[in-house]
N, C-alpha and C positions, 0 to 999 in steps of 0.2 A: 727066212724071208730075206730078200736082197736089201742091201742098204739103199737108202734113198737120200737125195739131197733136198734139204728144206728150201722152200721158195723164199725169196727175200720178202720181208714184211712190206716194204714200199716198192711199188712199181717205178721204174725209171720215169722221170718227168719227160713228157713229150714236148718237144720244141716245135711250135708251128711257125712256118714261114711260107712264102709264096709258092714254093715247090710242093709242099705236102699238106697244105691247109685242107680242111674238110670241104667237100663239094656238095652243094645242095641244089635241088631243083626249085626254081622260082615258079610257083603256080598258085597265085592268089586268084580266087574266083570273084568275078564281078557279080552284081545283083542279078542279072539275067541267068548266069551260070548257077548261082545258088538256087534260084527258082527251079531250074531244070534238074538240079541235083535232088531237090525235094520230091519232085514227081518221079524221077528215076528210082530213087530209094524206096518209094512206096510200092513200086512195081517189081523191085528186086526180090527174088526168092532166096531163102536161106541156102539152098543147095548151090545156087550160082555164086554166092559169096564164098562158100567153102571150096568150090571148084577153083575160083580165082586164087584163093590163099594157097591151095595145094599146088597149082600151076606155078605161081610165083616162087614158092619155096623149092620145088623140084628144079626150077630153072636157075637156081643160084642166088636167090634173094633171101633176106632176113626180114621177117615181119615182126614188128615190136609195137606193143600197146602199153602205155603207162599213164598214170595219173600225172597231171600237170598242175601248176599253181591255180589255173582256172580251167576246169574241164579235164579233158583227156587228149592224149596225143598218140597218133599212129605213125610209125615211120616204116617205109619200105626201102631197104638198102641193098644195093647190088653187092653181094659178097664174093662172087666168083666172076671170072671173065665171061663164062657162059651166060651170065645174066644179061649181058649187053649194057649193064649199068654199074660196072665194078667201081666201088669207092664212091658211089653217088647215092644220095638219100632224098626221097620224096616224103614230105611231111604233111599230115592233115590233123587239124584240131577240131574237137566237137564237144558237146555236152555229155556224151556217154561214150564208153569204149566201143560199142558196136557202131555208133554213128561216126566215130573217128575212122574206124576200119572201112566203113562203107564210103566215106568221103575220100579216103586214100584210093580205094578201088576206082571210084568215079574219076578222080584226077588222072590216074594211070591209064584207064581204058577209054574214057570218053573225051577228056580234054586234051591230054598229051598224046594219046594213042600210041604209047610205047616210045615216043621220041622225047627224051628228057633234056631240056635246055639247062645247062649247068652254070651256076654262078659261084664265085669264091667268096665266102663270108669274110675272109681276111682282107680282100680288096675292097669290100663294102664298108670297112671300118673307117677308111680315110676319105677325104673329099678330093 
């Protein structure tokens, strides 16, 4: 077997500044949009949701669903330039993992329609 180099135990600490801060899409739904999401989600078929996930991943996005302190969170992040959203994350939260995924799909396809306005959380920290 070839010799291997062990990985360091601790990853180098990432220093955030204005040039490399994470970029997130600001997409908070208002009451009307939440009502439309509920109707839209009831009509959404499982195969359409799976097709959207397949399309997003094949086009260079990462889909992530995880438990959050309250509910669940889905993030859709552009991982490659081909995604059109490289280094940008769209986040949705809901009471179940599937609802978080559906909400993320709704924001991407119905509200933003592929155009993701980006904000820097680093800049939002100060007044």
